[in-house]
Every structure is written in C-alpha cells, then in structure tokens.
C-alpha positions in Angstrom: -22.4 18.4 8.6 -19.5 19.9 10.6 -16.4 21.4 9.1 -14.3 18.6 10.6 -16.5 15.9 9.1 -16.4 17.6 5.7 -12.6 17.8 5.8 -12.2 14.2 6.8 -14.6 13.1 4.1 -12.7 15.1 1.4 -9.8 12.6 1.6 -11.0 9.4 -0.1 -10.7 6.1 1.7 -9.8 3.2 -0.5 -12.8 0.9 -1.0 -12.4 -2.8 -1.2 -14.0 -4.3 -4.4 -17.1 -6.3 -3.7 -15.7 -9.3 -5.5 -12.8 -9.5 -2.9 -15.3 -9.2 0.0 -17.5 -11.9 -1.4 -14.5 -14.2 -2.0 -13.2 -13.7 1.5 -16.5 -14.4 3.2 -17.1 -17.5 1.0 -13.7 -18.9 2.0 -14.4 -18.1 5.6 -17.6 -20.1 5.4 -15.6 -23.1 4.2 -12.6 -22.6 6.4 -11.1 -19.8 8.5 -7.7 -21.1 7.6 -8.4 -20.7 3.9 -9.7 -17.2 4.5 -6.6 -16.4 6.5 -4.3 -17.5 3.6 -6.5 -15.5 1.1 -6.3 -12.4 3.4 -2.5 -12.8 3.8 -2.0 -12.8 0.1 -4.0 -9.6 -0.2 -2.1 -8.1 2.8 1.3 -8.4 1.0 0.0 -7.3 -2.4 0.1 -3.5 -2.7 -2.1 -1.5 -5.1 -0.3 0.5 -7.8 -2.1 3.8 -8.2 -1.8 6.2 -11.1 0.7 9.0 -10.6 -1.0 12.4 -10.1 0.0 15.4 -12.1 1.6 17.1 -9.1 4.3 14.5 -9.2 5.1 14.6 -12.9 7.9 17.1 -12.7 9.8 15.1 -10.0 9.4 11.9 -12.1 10.8 13.8 -15.1 13.6 15.6 -13.4 15.0 12.7 -11.3 17.8 10.2 -12.3 16.2 6.8 -11.9 18.1 3.6 -11.4 17.1 0.0 -10.7 18.9 -1.4 -7.7 19.1 -5.0 -6.7 18.5 -5.6 -3.0 20.7 -8.6 -2.5 19.3 -9.8 0.8 15.8 -10.3 -0.6 16.6 -10.8 -4.3 14.3 -8.1 -5.4 14.6 -4.8 -7.2 13.7 -1.2 -6.2 13.8 1.9 -8.3 15.9 4.7 -6.8 15.1 8.3 -7.6 18.0 10.8 -7.4 16.7 14.4 -7.2 19.4 17.1 -7.4 23.1 16.8 -6.6 24.6 17.7 -3.2 26.8 16.2 -0.5 23.9 16.8 1.8 21.3 14.0 1.3 17.9 13.2 2.6 16.2 9.8 2.2 12.4 9.7 1.7 10.4 6.5 2.3 6.9 6.2 1.0 4.1 4.1 2.6 2.1 1.1 1.5 0.8 1.4 -2.1 2.8 4.6 -2.4 5.7 5.5 -4.8 9.0 7.3 -4.8 7.5 10.6 -5.9 4.7 10.7 -3.4 6.5 13.0 -1.0 7.1 15.5 -3.8 6.2 18.7 -1.9 8.7 17.7 0.8 11.3 16.8 -1.8 10.9 20.1 -3.7 11.2 22.1 -0.5 14.5 20.6 0.6 15.8 20.5 -3.0 15.4 24.3 -2.9 17.4 24.4 0.3 20.4 22.7 -1.3 19.8 19.0 -0.4 20.0 16.0 -2.7 16.8 13.9 -2.3 17.0 10.1 -2.6 13.7 8.3 -2.7 12.6 4.9 -4.0 9.8 2.7 -5.3 9.9 -0.2 -2.8 9.5 -3.8 -4.1 6.2 -4.2 -6.0 5.5 -0.5 -5.8 5.5 2.2 -8.5 7.9 1.2 -11.3 9.6 -1.6 -9.3 8.8 -5.1 -10.5 7.0 -7.8 -8.6 3.5 -8.2 -7.0 4.1 -8.9 -3.4 6.2 -7.4 -0.6 6.3 -6.7 3.2 7.8 -4.3 5.7 11.0 -6.5 6.2 11.6 -5.9 2.5 11.2 -2.1 2.9 13.8 -2.3 5.7 16.3 -4.3 3.6 15.8 -1.8 0.7 16.7 1.1 3.0 19.9 -0.7 4.1 20.8 -1.5 0.4 20.2 2.2 -0.6 22.4 3.3 2.3 25.2 1.1 1.0 24.9 2.6 -2.5 23.9 6.2 -1.8 24.7 7.0 1.8 25.6 8.8 4.0 22.4 10.5 4.7 21.9 13.6 6.8 18.2 12.9 7.5 15.4 10.5 6.7 11.6 11.1 6.4 9.1 8.3 6.2 5.3 8.2 5.6 3.1 5.5 7.1 4.8 2.1 6.6 7.9 4.0 5.4 8.1 5.6 8.8 7.8 2.2 10.5 10.5 0.8 8.2 12.9 3.7 9.0 12.4 3.3 12.7 13.3 -0.4 12.3 16.2 0.4 10.0 17.7 2.8 12.5 17.4 0.2 15.2 19.4 -2.1 12.9 22.2 0.4 12.2 20.9 2.8 9.5 22.7 6.0 10.2 21.0 9.4 10.1 21.4 12.5 12.3 17.6 13.1 12.6 14.5 11.2 11.6 10.9 12.2 10.8 7.8 10.0 10.6 4.5 11.1 9.2 1.3 9.1 9.9 3.3 6.0 11.0 1.3 3.0 12.2 2.4 0.9 15.2 1.4 -2.6 16.4 1.4 -5.0 13.5 -1.2 -7.3 15.1 -3.6 -4.3 15.2 -2.9 -3.5 11.5 -3.8 -7.1 10.6 -7.0 -7.0 12.7 -8.0 -3.7 11.0 -7.2 -5.2 7.6 -9.3 -8.3 8.2 -12.1 -6.2 9.6 -12.0 -4.1 6.5 -12.5 -7.3 4.5 -15.5 -8.1 6.8 -13.9 -11.2 8.1 -14.0 -12.6 11.7 -11.3 -11.8 14.3 -10.3 -15.5 14.2 -9.2 -15.1 10.6 -6.9 -12.2 11.7 -5.4 -14.3 14.5 -4.6 -17.2 12.1 -3.2 -14.8 9.6 -0.9 -13.3 12.2 0.3 -16.8 13.2 1.0 -17.6 9.6 3.2 -14.5 9.3 5.0 -15.3 12.5 5.9 -18.6 11.0 6.9 -17.1 7.7 9.3 -14.6 9.2 10.5 -16.8 12.0 9.6 -14.6 14.9 6.7 -12.7 16.5 6.1 -10.0 13.8 5.1 -7.5 16.6 8.9 -7.3 17.2 8.8 -4.8 14.2 6.0 -2.7 15.7 7.0 0.9 15.6 6.9 1.5 19.4 9.2 -1.5 19.9 11.7 -0.2 17.3 11.5 3.3 18.9 12.9 1.9 22.2 16.3 1.5 20.3 16.1 4.8 18.4 18.3 7.4 20.2 18.6 10.1 17.6 16.3 13.1 17.6 13.0 11.9 16.1 10.0 14.0 15.1 6.6 12.2 15.1 3.9 13.9 12.9 0.3 12.7 12.8 -3.1 14.0 12.1 -5.8 13.6 14.8 -8.4 12.9 12.1 -6.3 10.3 10.3 -8.9 7.6 9.4 -6.3 5.1 8.1 -3.9 5.1 11.1 -5.1 6.1 14.5 -3.3 9.1 16.2 -2.8 6.8 19.2 0.0 5.2 17.2 1.9 8.5 17.2 1.7 8.8 21.0 2.7 5.2 21.5 5.8 5.7 19.4 6.7 9.1 20.9 6.4 7.6 24.5 9.2 5.1 23.7 11.7 7.6 22.2 14.6 8.9 24.3 14.9 12.1 22.2 11.4 12.6 20.6 9.2 15.5 19.5 5.6 15.2 18.4 3.3 17.4 16.3 -0.4 16.7 15.9 -2.3 18.3 13.1 -6.0 18.7 12.5 -8.1 17.8 9.4 -5.2 16.8 7.1 -5.9 13.1 7.1 -3.4 10.4 6.1 -2.1 11.7 2.8 -2.9 15.4 2.4 -0.7 16.0 5.4 2.3 15.4 3.1 1.7 18.5 1.1 0.8 20.9 3.9 3.0 24.0 4.0 2.9 24.3 7.8 3.9 20.6 8.2 6.8 21.1 5.8 7.9 24.2 7.7 7.8 22.2 11.0 10.0 19.5 9.4 12.5 22.1 8.3 12.6 23.7 11.7 13.2 20.3 13.3 15.9 19.1 10.8 17.8 22.3 10.6 18.1 23.1 14.3 
C-alpha cells in the first residue's frame, strides 16, 4: 500500500448503518418518492458525535450562551473564548460542533483575538434534531447582531458554504477563510443518495422536494454561486485527498472570487486538516497581511 493510501485510510469515513441502507432500498422498491422522503429526512438530520479529549479545554474555558435565532425559531449555543475587541467567528461543518476548530481557536486566542463559535441548530449542545444550511446562514446573521463586529471568519465544510452565503447577504468581515467547503448542492444530494445505495432518480426527487420546501432552486446557495458576490479577500483551503468533498469544489469556488487565494494540501483529508500546524500558519499569514 502506498503512503498516500495509508494516510487517506487513516481518517475514518462515516459508515452508514446497515439498517438504514436496508430501509432505503426497501422503500425504493415500493416507491422512489417514498425513498426520496426518507433520504431527505436523513439528509437534514445531523449526527451528534462524542467530543474528543483535545476539545475539552475549550469547552471548559468558554462562556456558553443559548441564543434564539428569531428568523427560524431555533436555538444555537454560542461559545465565547477569550475577551478582546478583535473577534473571529468560527463555523463548523455538518455534524460538527462549536469546539471542533479548537486548534485554530487556540492559535488566534494566543494572538490576542476573541473567538466566537457556535453549535448550529441540532448540533452539539443545541436542541433539535433537524436543520439545513439556510439555518446555518440565519444563525450567522443572528450571531453578528449579538456579538459583531467580526474582523475575520473561518468556516469548515458546510460552515464555509454558509459563510460565503452569509457574506453575499451582508455579513461583514474583512477577510474570509473556507476549509474543505463543498459546492454544488445537487452534487451533494446525489453523493448522499449514492452513499445510501439508492438510484439517481431518488436524488432527483429529493432535490425537487427541497426546491419546493425552500421556495427556490437550492443550487442558488451552491458555494461557487455565492462566491460570485463575495468581494472581500477570501482564502480557499482544501486537501487534494479529501474523500468527503472533492478538491474540485475548491477550484470551482476560487474561480468565481474577485479577490481569492487558494492553498491545496496533501494527505490531510477532510478533518485532520483543521489541526495541521502548517495550515494554521497559512491562515495566520493570510488574515494578518
């Protein structure tokens, strides 16, 4: 086995329980519409993972407050780490939590910044079972109302997509960083249904259902579309061996930015990239230019 293959394999990929796969295929046999509704429910239901020990100190040392997001009538948990008039907002990804970017938070805390992060609806300590990217975006706007102004923002995966959309909608920061951000929502849906071993037709019906639910083509919120309206300096970071989100997404986003930079890593995957010292140094160099 090559070193590259070993490194990729070392970051575990979330496995879908067999019961879920069997249920989806059974419903698909009866009706692709039923299978689409089942897949949609799973799609908006994040998993809550146990907090690893490396995040314990941030959890212990932060001031944590429940914040009502009035536009969606849901609650997030806001983490306030340090005290300063220079603030950075961190946004975790799907099935993440407010302490997940702990290595980045620690680094900038030591540089004199106050770090604001949050458990998005149905994530971490926040109540609820279901959520979606529009709710991530509304949460960012509500946090800005209560904790802004922010110097910078850093988002991982879905958090990066949400921040690009939030900036398009008026969220104010001087510089933005995305790490491992996905792009086209239709592609995400098709990848998700493929992971559930369902037919492409199920993904198409699921996408149509979501279009109807949100009242517009959901690909409007695809990261490269949002990037067209983002005119602040933006740093796109992605690993070429990310098995969760293709590195092609990074190039698609970067190509639409008017003031973009891009940094492609090797063998760090989708999550280990968040704690890499060289990545964090690159973020510092970009933000503190």
